[in-house]
MISEZA-938108 format. One record per residue (C-alpha): residue in one letter; x, z, y. Coordinates in steps of 0.1 Angstrom, whole numbers, plus 5000, padded with zeros to 4 digits. Each point is the difference from the previous one (the first is absolute). Last residue first. Layout:
<lomis>
AXZY...
</lomis>
This chain:
<lomis>
Q486247715363T501949675001N502550134974Q497350124976W498349675002S503349834991R500150224969L497049824986Y501949675003A503150144983V497850124971L498549654997D503549844999S500950254973I497049874980E501349655005E503450104986E498450164969S498149684993L496349965008Q497449834977G498150304986V496449905005A499149974963G502250294990R503550154999G502049684994R501049955036L499650325020F496750025018P498350294981L496450055010M498650245027P496349994994T500350344983G500150124963W503849964997R501749985033G502349705006Y503349934981A501949795025I498350095033T499950384991A503649984987W501349845033L498150245023F501150324981V503649864996D500149935038D499250365009A496550125009T499950295025A500649825033L498249694990L496950194990D500150205033P500549695020S496949844984N500549634998L499049994963A496450105006T498250034966G498349714982R496649894990A497250255007L500549965038E502949775008G503550125010Q501849995033G502949804985E500049745028R498149734981G498050264981H500850194968C497749834976T500149635011A503350055017C502050064968A500849674982A500249715024E500550205033Y502450234983L502149724986R500349835034R501050345015G502650074973R501849675007T500450115036P500850364989D503049894979G500950264974R502950245000G500250094963V497950264982P502150124971P498149914969T497050194989P499450064963P496550114992R499350375000P498950114966V496650175004E500150374989R496750095016Q499450155034W496650165007T501550355000R502349885027L497149985025F499550384994A503750085009V499649785031I497050215010D501950324995K502849885022I497549915027D498650364999A503450155001P500949795031N496950125019L496849825000P497249995027G501149705021G501149985036V503249814996E502250314993R497150144979A500549734975W497049784990G500949675017R497149765000M499449724975E497249805016T502549745011G501849915032R502650284995R500550094964G500150374992R502750235012S499950294975I498349814971T502349705003V503150225006R499350204968L499249704979F503249825010E502050324995D498650044965S501249654992A497649714996L501149744975A498750144967L497050155018F498949655012D500449844966P498150284984N497049975024S498650345006L500249965038Q497849695001P500249905036A497450085028N499049665013G496750115014R498350304984I499750044963R502649734995G502350244980Q500050104963G501750335007E497850184975P497850175026G500049695022H502649895026C497750025031A497950314994A502550134974C502650085026Y499250325019F497950234978T500849854966Y503749975009L500250365011A498450134968Q502349774979G503050125020R499350364990E499949904963A503149795005H502050295016A498950244972G500949744973L503449955016M500550384999A499050014964R502249704992G503050165017L499450334982F499849814967W503249825007T501850315012A498950194969A501249714978L503349995018I500550384996G499049994963G502449724994G502850195017L499350314979V499849804968V503249825009M501850325009G498850184969T501249714978W503450005018V500450384994L498949974964R502449714994R502850205016G499350304978R499949784969M503349855010E501650355005R498750124966K501549694984R503350055018C500150374988A499349894964M502749755001G502550265013Y499050244973E500549744973R503449915014Q501050375003H498950064964S502149714988L503050135019G499550354988E500749924963P503350195001W498150285017F500850085036Y497049825015P497850204976S500450305023T501350314982N501050205031E496649995015P498650154968P502050335005L502850064974T498950224971E500849744973I503649985013G500550374993E498749974964R502549714996W502950225011Q498950294978P499849764970L503549865008P502050324995N501850195028P502650214982H500650355013P502250145027S497450025028P500249745028D497549774981A501449664998H498249685011C503049835016G502550184977G502650245015R498750344990A498749904966G503049784993E502450275009G498250254978P499949764971G503749944999G502650035028Q500949635002T497249794990G499449834966E496950204992G498750185031T496650044985W497849845029P502649795019S501049834967P503549844999G500249634994S498349734981I496549875007P496650094985T496949815011L497350145023T496649825000N498150324993P501650165031N497749815023R500150135036L503350184998V501949694989Q498549815030R501550265024G503449964983S499949635007A499549754972G501549934965S497750254984S502750274994Y500750284977R503050244994M500950174967
</lomis>
């Protein structure tokens, strides 16, 4: 009797328990074949070449001794479900691996960023600490140990939050390096005869920044091209009392505005915002309309004032 599982011959060999009998001559006993049992034994697909019947128990015993790699579950009749489960397990392991890789990259990147930030803060702290010593030795006599200003002459308040919010590092560096001609603020850079090198000045700027607080910078509109003629009339009415008729400054009242060094380093936004919003804690009050008791100027009129100040720069 012959058996089949309805699949390929290789699949029949993998799971003989699912075999079902079919009609026809038997390759193991030779029944129904020409030549009798001997012919069947020699000509069958699993026949032993010796002239004796090849019963099914010997065939099954041989199948059970096949190596494990030849009995893969993929060739069982239920192999499709096993293959699907195996594929899903592989995908899950792959996704877990990817998540672990991405998590590791994020943690590593975060650690590098944190280390860079702390290193930067440490370096900044070292610069500021050195700058404090330089400031105390060279600057505090006029600007005060806390940057409060007015210790000597019209030295401005360097710790003023409104000033620090507008002044860039370049503005501070150039002012310290070159000073203000016509005032007691001398140039401190070696290139102009001072004692400080560029690294020293950079450290002082870093120290000044330690006084800066997070003060929201007020909105500053684009400074238009003002009229210097109108600006002169406004200046004489509102500014000359403290800053002098020609912008030379008045002792203990207002700084010199006609300084070529100031006008060369301060941009129009710096001048416009200082006039409009003033300097908190100083005699410089806000002049923009709606900003205080003396604030009676429009945005256009403040632009006229800036244009008039620039006219001094052009004549110099």
